[in-house]
N, C-alpha and C positions, 0 to 999 in steps of 0.2 A: 504494500500500500504506500502511496506517496502522500506526504503531508499536504493538507488541502490549501494552505495559504501561500503556495509557491507562485512564482511569476511565470505565466505561460508565454509561449511564443506568439507574437501578434500576428493577426491575419494579414495577408498581402494588402498593401495600401492601394487606393484607387489609382489608376494609371494617369499619366500626365495629360493635360489638356491638349486637344487636337483642334487646330484652327479651321480645318477644312470641313464644312458641313455637307459635303457631297453624299451621294448614295453609298450604301454599305453592302458589301458582298456577303453571302452566307458564310464563306470561308473566313472572312474577317470576324464575324460574330462568333463562329465556332472557336477560333483562336482565342478570342476574349473570354469565352466561357471556360475553356480549359485552363487558361492562365490564372483567372481569378475565381476558380470554382469554389474554393473554401470561403472566400468573402461573400459570394453570391448565396451560398447555402446558409451562412450566418445571418444574412439579411432576411432570407425567407423564414428562418427559425424564429427570429425576433418578431417578425410581423404576424406570423400565424397565431391564431387564438390559443391562449394557454389552456382552454378547456379540452383540447385534444389530448392532453397528457404528453409527458416528455418523450416517450417511446414513439408515439405516432407523429409528434411534431418533427422528430429527427428524420423519420422515413419520408414524411410528406415534403419536408424542405429539400431533401435530395431529389425526390421525384419532380418537384416543380422546376428546379434548376435544369434537370436533365431533359425536361419537356420544353425548354424555352427556346430551342432552335426551330425555325420554320421547316415545314415538311419538304419544300423544294430544295434543289441544289443551286438554282440560279435566281436572279432577281430581275426579271424583265421589266421594262418600263411600264407596261400596261397590265401587270399581273391582276387577274380577276379576284384572287383570294388575298385579302390583306395579310393573312398569316404567312403567305409565301413571299412577301416582299418586305424590305427593311427600309423605311423612309428615314434617310439621314437627317432631314430637316427637323425631326422631332426631338433631337437630343437637347439636353439642358445647356444653356450658355455657360462657357467656361468649365464644362465638365470633362469626363474622361473621353477616350477615343469612341467613335460612333458605335463600334461593335459592342463594347462594354455597356454603353448607355442603352442600346436596344435590348440586350439580354436582361439587364437590370430592370428595365421597364416591364418586360414580360413576366419576370419573377414577381415583381410587386403586384401586378394585376392579378396573377393567380393566387398569391398569398392573401390578398384582400377578398377575392372570390371565396376562398376557403372559409373565411369567417362569416359569410352571409348565411342566415338561417334557411333551412330547407323548407320550401313551401309544398303543400300537399299536392296541388294540381300542376305546379310548374315543373318543367324538366330540369333536373339538377345539372349544374355545371360540373365539368370534369374535376375541377379543383376541390369541389365539395365532397367528393367520394373518396374513400380510402384508396391509397395508391396501390396499383398492382405490382409495380416494381419501383424501387428495390423492396424486397421483402425478406424478413429474417424469421426463420422457423425455429421454435424452441428457445429463443433468447429475447430478452428485452434490452434495448440499448438506450443510453442516455448520456448527456455530457457529464464531465467531471464536476463535482460539487465545489462551489465557491464558498466565500465567507459570509458573514452577516450583512455586509454592504451589498453583495451581489443578490442575496435573498431579498433584502429590502427593495432593491431596484426591480427585481423580477415581480414582486408583489405590486409595485406601483404600475409597472407595464401592463400587468394583467387587468388593472382597473380601467385602462384606456380603451377607446374604440380602435378598430383596425386602422383607419386612416391616421389617427393620432399617433399610434405606435409607428406607423411608417414615417410620419413627419419627424418624430423624435429620432428614429434610426438614421434617416437621411441627414439630419443635422449633426448628430453625435458621431456616427460611424463614417459617413461619407463626407462630412464637413461641408455641406452645401449651404449656400445662402438661402434666405427665406424665399426670394423670388425664384430661385432654381428649384427649391422644394415644391413651391406652388405649381410650377410647370410640370415637374415629374409626376406629382399627384394627379393633376388634371389629365395628363396623358394616360395614366394608369386607370382612369375611370372614376376618380373620386368626385362626387357631386359638389362638395363644399370644402375645398382645400383651406379656405380661411378659417373655418371652424376647427379643422384638424390642427392647424398651426396654433390656434388659440389654446386648444386642449393640451398640446405639447408644451406651450408656455407654462401652463399651470403645473404640469409634471416637473419642469425644470425648477420652478419655484419650490416645489415640495421636496425634491431630492438634492437640489443644488447643482450648479453648473458643472462641477467636477465629476459628478456621477456618470456622465456620458462616457468617460474614459473606461468605465467598467464594462462597456459593451464589447471590448476587446478581450475580456477575461475568458478563462476556460469554462465558466458556468454557461456561457452562451455560444460555445464552439461545438456545433453538431458534427464536426469532422474528427474530433478527438474524443472518443467515446469509451464508456465502460459497458460491460455486458454482464447480465445476470440471467439465470434460467427463469423460465415461466414457472407457474405452479405445477410441480412435477406430479403430485398426487392427482390433481384435477386433470392433467394431461393424460395420465394413465387411465383414469376413469373414462375420459372421452374416447380413448382408443377402444376400450372394452365396449362402451356403448355403441360405437360405430360398428364394431364387429357383430354385436348382437342385432343391431338394426339391419345390417346387410343380410344376416342369416334370416331374419324375419321377413325381409323383403323377398328373398329368394323363395321362402316357403309360400308366401302369399301369391307370388307369381305362378308358382306351380299349381296351387289350388285353383286360381282363376282360369288356368288353362285346361282344367279337367273338363271332360264332356258333361253334358247335362245342364241343369239349371245353375248349380253352384251358388256361390255367394254373389250378392248384388254389389254395387259400387260402395255402399256404406256398411257392408257386412251385417253384423247382428245389431247394429245401432237402430234405435227407434227412428221413425220419420221426423223430419225437422219440426213439424208442428206438434209432436208428442210432448206431454207434460211430464217432467222428471220430478217425482215427489221429494227426493233429497235436496235437489237444487232449489225447489220452491220453498222448502222449510228454512233453508239458509237465508232466504230473502224475506221471510215473514217477520215483521217487527214484534209480533206477539210471542215469537219463539226465541227472542234474544235472551241470553243468560244474564240474570240479574243477581248480584251477590249482596247479601245483607251487610249493614254497617259493622256488625260485630263478628263477622266470619273470620277475619284475620287473627283475632285474639285466641281462637281455639284451633286454628289450622297449624299443622306441622310445617307447612310451607309459608314462606314470606316472599311473595313476588307479585307480579301483576294479576295472577289468577285469583287473588283474595282481595283485590281492590273493590270497594263497594261501588255500586251505581250511584252517581251523583249528578247534580245539575238541575236547572229549572225547567228543562225541556225533555225530561226522560219519558214523559207520557205523550209527547207529540208524535203520534203514529205516522203522520204524513212526512215529517222530517226524517224519522228513522227509516221509513220506506225508501225515501230518496237516497239516503246515505248508502243503504244496502244495495240498491239498484245501480248506483254509480260505481260502487266497489266492484260489482260483478261485470258491468258493461260500461266503462267510462267512455263518454262521447268525445268527439274531436275537439270540443271546446274546453274540456276539463284539463287543468294543469296537473299532470301526474308526476310525482317524484318518488324515488325509492333509493334507499341507501344501498351501496354496493353489496351484492350477494343476497338481496331481498327479493323473492319472487313477487311480482305485482298481480298475481292472479286472483280469482274470486275466492270467497271463503269456502273452506272444506266442509263446513257444517254451521250450525247456529253459533255465531260468535258471542263473546261476552261484551256487554255494554258497560263501559267505564264512565262515560260522561256524555251529557247532552245539555248544552246551555248556550247562553249568549256571551261571547268574548270579543271585545273591541268591535262592536257593530257587525258581528258575524255570528251566524248559528254554527256551532261546532259540535261534532260528534266524534268521540274517541271509542274505538272498538279493539278487541283483542281476541285472537283466535288460537292462542297457545304458541304460535311461531312468530307472529307479527303484531305490532300495534299499527292501527290505521286511523288516520285523522281525516275527517271530511269537514270541509268548511264552505259555506255559501253566504253571500252577502245578505244581511238582514232585510234590506230593502228590495231584494230580488234582482238588482242590477249587477253588472260585473261578471266575473268568471267564478267557477267552482274549482276548488283545490282538493286533491286527493294525495295524501302522503303516506308512504309505507316505511316502516322501520323494523328491522329484525330484532327480536327480544328473547329468543329461546335461551334456556339455561340462565335466566335472570335470578338474582338473589336479592336480599334486603339492601345490599349496598348499591346495586345497579338498577333497582326499581324504585328509587326514592322520588322521582319526578318525571313528568312528561311535558313537552311543550304544548300548551293549550292554545296560545295565540301569539302571532308574530306580526309586528308592523315594520316600518322602514328602519327604526332604530331600537325598538324595545321588544321584549319578550315576556310572556306570562307563562307560569308553570302550574300544572295540576300536581299537587303533592300527594304522597302516599298517606294512607290513614294513620300510620304509626309515627308520622312526623309531628313533633310537638311545637317546634319553633323554626322560623325561617328568618334569615338575615342575608345581607349582602356584604362582601368584602372586595376590596381592590387588591388584586395580586401584586400590583406594582408598588403598593404601600404596605409592606409587611408589618410595620409597627402600628398601623392605623387600626382603629376599633371597628368592629362590625356594625353596620347600619341596619336597624330593624326593617323588616319587610312584612307588611300586613298580608293577611289572607282573608278571603271571604268565607262564608259558611260552607260553601261547596268545595273548599280546598284550593281555589285558584288564587294565585298571588297577585299583588299589585304589579304594574309593569316595572321592569328594571332594564337598564341599558344592556344591549347585546353586543359583546365584542365581535361576534361573527359578522355583524353588519358594518363595523367601523372601518374607515379608510386609513386610519393611523393607529398608533398603539400608545396613546397618552395615558389611558387607564385600561384595566382589564377586570371588569366586575364579574364575580362568580357568586353562585348561590350556595349558601351555607345552610345545611339541614341538621337539626338536632332531634334525636328520637328518645332522649332521656339518658342515654348511656354514652353515645359518641356523637361527634360532629363531623360532617362530611362536606367536602367542597365539590361542586359540580359546575361545569362550564359549558356554555352553549357553543357548539361547533357547526351550527347551521342545520341540525337534524332534529327529529322528533325526540330522541333520547339524549339528554345532556351527558357529557363524559365525566366520569369520576376522576379526580386528581389525587394521586398518592405520592409518597416519597419513601426512600429507603431501598435496601437491597431487594432484588427480584424474589428471593425466597421468602421475604417477610415484609411486603409493602405496608405502609401505615398511612392512615388518613392524615391530611395536612392540617394539623391542629396547633402546633407550636410556632413561635416566632422564628425559630431557626429554620424549620421546614418552609415557612412562608418566605423567608429571606432567600432561600435557594430558588424557590419558584419565581421570585420577583424578576430574576434575570433570564428566566426560561419562558415566561408567559408570552412574550412577543414572538416566539418561534412557533406557537401553536397553530397559526394559519397554515403551516405546512402540512397539517393532518386534517384540515377542515373538510367536511362533506365526504369523509372516507369511511363511514360506518364505525367510528371509534367508540369503544366501550369504556376504556380507562386509559389514563396516561400516567406513567410512573417516572419520576425524576430521581436519580440516584447519584450521589457524590461518591464516585468509586475511587478517587485518589486525590491527595493534596500534594503539591510540589513547591518546594522552596526555590524561587527563581534565582538565576545567577546575578551577580553584582548587587546583591542586597536589594533586589527589586520587589521584595515581598513574597507572599505565598499565593499561588494560584490554585483554583479548584478545577477538577475534571469531572464532568457530569455526563451521565448517559440517560437520555430520555427515550422511553419506549411507549408507543401507542398501540394498544391491543384492540382488535376489532371484534364485533359480535360474531362474525362468521368464522373466526379462528385463523384465517389466513390474511395476507396483506398487511401484516404489522409493519410499522415504520420506526426506525431507530436513528437517533441523532446523538453523536458524541460532541460535547461542548468543552471549550477551553475558556474559563472565566478568569481573566487577569484581574489583579487587585486594583483598587482605585477608580473603577468605573462608576459612572453615575448610577443612581438608583433606578432600577428598571431597564438599564441598558442591556440588551441581549448579549450573551456570550458568543464567541466565535465558533461557528460550526466546523469542527475538525473532520468529521466524517458523517455520512448518511448512508443508510441501507434500507432496502425493502425486502420483506419476506425472509428476514434473517433471524435465527434463534438467539443471536448475541444479546446480552443484557436482559435475558428473559429467564423464566423458571427452568427451562430445559438446558440452557447454556448461559451462565451468568458472566462468562469471560468477555472482556472488552478491552481493546487496545487502540489508541489513536495518537496522532502527532500533528504538530503545527510548526510553521516557521515563524519565529517570534523575534521582535526587535526590542532591545533593552532601552532604558531611558538614556544611556550613554551613546546609543546609536549602533551597538553591536548586535549581530544576528546570531541566532541559535536555533537548532532543531530541538524542540521539546517534545517529549512523549511520555505517556503514562498508561499503565495497564491496571487491571483490577488485582486483588490480592493473590490470585493464582499464579501470577508471573513471578519468576525468580531472577530473570535477567532480560535486558532489552538490547538490541543491536540495530544500527543503521548502516546502510551500504548504498552503492550506486550513486556516488557524488558527494556524500557526506558520510565518512566512516567513523564509527564510534560505538562504544558499548558501555553498559553500566549494570552493576548488580542491583537487584531489587526491581521494583515496578515503576520507577521513574528514571528519566534520562534527559540530559542537557548536553548538547554537543555544539561547539562553535561552528558557524557556517557562514556562507556569503549570501548576500541578497539574491533572491531568485534561485537558490539552490534546490535541487530535487534529491530525495532520498527514499530508499526502500526501508520499511520498518518491520521488524520481526521480534517476537518474544519467545522465551523458553519457559515451560511450566515445570512444576516440581518433578514430574516423571521424565523430564528430558525432551518431551515433544515440543515442536516449534509451531507457533501460531502467528498468522499474519494479522495486520491491522484491519479494523473495521472499514469496509468500503462497499 
């Protein structure tokens, strides 16, 4: 593993200006594409919508650049197809050679098209579809991880529109003047370049003028990649399912080919107009399961299954019927969302009614079928759209079933709390010494609104929900889903709720990194200080933390190793030394973790710092910075921009690489 704060090799700079605005040959455009391929792919990666995910953004960026040449080999003066000709007069004034300008324009147009929403009746554009080539089977690829500054810049870029991202990239990466950016955006099909430039101005005010230099970092380089396997267990299951399906298809084909009447097109299924008693029971409001208020006190289980039925609209049969019908057959106007790994299908039987009432001028129904919690919301006045949200909640316990999101507005969130919750309050994670603020609840268990950090565009505060049930206090945070995530601290074998000021102080510098696991189906997030290190030259003591987000589905966990230098401002996030997905590291199955950074002392000297958990007996670096140390911490003098490979030895002599 290489330390993450190293200096990367910059992408090739834009070619020198060419004064001649004459026509461009296809061969000239091809030469420009080959010469500046890495730069063009970086531009496409930065402009593509972040919602695609890092793996698909990488592959799509390469596909867009590789598709940016015209189909023909010549450029006749009267070419009928504009894609087969290269008009040299469209290049930006004072920009690169015409071939590069032309290819860059096609890349920008396709990247902006990829961010357009798919319309139901409109024919999708090629850039809106997943790329056929290049394609990677069995692996996920993504750029190397950067530091906290790159993470903050990526979060700000994700909040921009596609044209604004393009304007910011053309300014910061291509160093174009605003007039040239306006012309390039107009040529790429942007309807309002002025608005895009204005939005980019707001971005520069938020992150500072110097942040544009980070666009050259490894965080945004889709040509210098890391590779990880896909979900191996799921892949094996898919192979088995495909074999079973192929066998079943062969049997069905043989039976359909038999002489005589045989099976019809639908086999043994009833006619489409037939009524299915089981399905009709699941859609009958009168058959909903209603739990009494005292059931949880006698039950051996403490989860969503013993939540009582609450709310002022529990007897509104028409509302309940609409909620069940939309769950079974959501129409085209229904806004449906589901956490990763949650099947959005109809109920398998009569579900349990948790809540039906009015929340923030909307009629809300919360249902539970043992595997999922479903939230149905419709405007009280009958206007606007209907929302249907799914969240997986199987294997819930008392700690993970303390609250559900009942209502969400642009900046606030309301929770429905469990019947065993005796008191609710609000804490700001960025103020560990601050006192908890009381949060009132109504008779139906719905809290007053509190600010949601999942909706905030910055990280000046991070308000979390504190629940008390008489014995313990738990912190829950909103990550944009129906179920808030539980926050814990301590070693993976014995995580504890965040109750003391020491644990809250550790979380104060971790909270602003939580957007990295937002909307990922997270059940709990544990932050563990796995090592302390005395820094060289009497620079104080640094902390090494491992933050692991566990999901409800069991797979897709995300791990971050942090380096927290002393003297930082309160709430300032630590530097991300390493990140990993679907890794057992820092978890119950494998608590080992090792990470390193390139660090600069107050005197201006550079060092490779590394730390591992208690299982490590020695650490070594090689590949540019050679050094070793006994124990689980290491500090080796280095040069600015140095790269090093980090390894550690365990008590049994086995060697383990760093988290990546």
